[in-house]
C-alpha positions in Angstrom: -196.2 69.0 -127.7 -195.8 71.3 -124.6 -192.5 71.1 -122.9 -194.0 69.8 -119.5 -195.6 67.2 -121.7 -192.9 66.3 -123.4 -191.0 66.1 -119.9 -193.5 63.6 -118.7 -193.4 61.4 -121.9 -189.5 61.2 -121.6 -189.8 60.5 -117.6 -192.1 57.4 -118.5 -189.6 55.7 -121.4 -186.5 56.3 -119.2 -188.8 54.6 -116.2 -190.4 51.8 -118.6 -186.3 51.1 -120.1 -184.9 50.8 -116.6 -187.6 48.4 -115.5 -187.3 46.2 -118.6 -183.4 46.8 -117.9 -183.9 45.3 -114.6 -181.3 48.1 -112.8 -181.9 50.5 -110.3 -182.2 54.1 -110.2 -179.0 54.0 -108.2 -177.0 52.3 -110.8 -178.3 54.3 -113.5 -177.4 57.1 -111.7 -173.8 56.1 -111.3 -173.5 55.2 -114.7 -174.8 58.7 -116.0 -173.0 60.8 -113.6 -176.0 61.6 -111.4 -177.5 61.1 -108.3 -180.1 58.4 -107.5 -182.4 61.5 -106.4 -181.6 63.0 -109.7 -183.2 59.9 -111.5 -185.8 59.8 -109.5 -186.5 63.2 -110.4 -186.2 62.7 -113.8 -188.3 59.4 -113.8 -191.2 61.7 -112.0 -190.8 64.4 -115.1 -190.1 67.2 -112.6 -186.2 67.6 -113.7 -185.0 67.1 -117.5 -181.9 65.2 -118.4 -179.5 67.5 -120.2 -178.7 65.9 -123.9 -175.2 64.4 -122.9 -176.7 62.5 -119.6 -179.8 61.3 -121.7 -177.1 59.8 -123.9 -175.5 58.4 -120.8 -178.9 57.1 -119.0 -179.5 55.2 -122.5 -176.2 53.6 -122.3 -176.7 52.4 -118.8 -179.9 51.1 -119.9 -178.7 49.8 -123.1 -181.1 51.4 -125.4 -180.6 54.2 -128.0 -180.9 57.8 -127.2 -184.1 58.0 -129.3 -186.0 55.2 -127.5 -186.3 57.6 -125.0 -187.8 60.4 -127.0 -192.0 60.2 -127.5 -192.6 59.8 -130.9 -192.4 63.1 -132.9 -192.6 64.1 -136.4 -188.8 63.7 -137.6 -189.6 66.9 -139.7 -189.3 69.7 -137.4 -190.0 68.4 -134.1 -194.1 70.1 -134.3 -194.8 72.1 -131.4 -191.8 71.9 -129.3 -189.6 75.3 -128.3 -187.0 75.9 -130.4 -184.5 74.7 -127.7 -186.0 71.5 -127.4 -186.1 70.8 -131.2 -183.0 71.1 -131.5 -182.2 69.2 -128.8 -184.6 66.0 -130.4 -182.6 66.8 -133.6 -179.3 66.4 -132.3 -180.2 63.2 -130.5 -181.3 62.0 -134.0 -178.3 62.7 -135.7 -176.2 61.7 -133.2 -178.1 57.9 -133.1 -178.1 58.0 -137.1 -174.3 58.4 -137.2 -173.6 55.8 -134.1 -176.2 53.1 -136.4 -174.0 54.0 -139.6 -170.9 53.6 -137.4 -169.5 56.9 -137.7 -170.3 58.0 -133.9 -168.3 57.0 -130.7 -170.5 54.3 -128.4 
């Protein structure tokens, strides 16, 4: 998966989750420490949220961080540049810790 395609997929998942949660971009921005404009850019796929902000966005939407990531094989995030594959792996690891009760949240 190319970087732009990955960002576009993340954008759509965030937008869908926000709509399901019935909250505004401004609300999500406040919760994540971002402006409404940044959330709009993230939902448009023109700005990628840093990993830390992605976790805060997920919390604001009442979903797990991995719910905001496109489905990828867990055995290497095939096709992603190394820096994105590492981010995806870090989100999966943190989500697993949270599910097991060992993470913060």
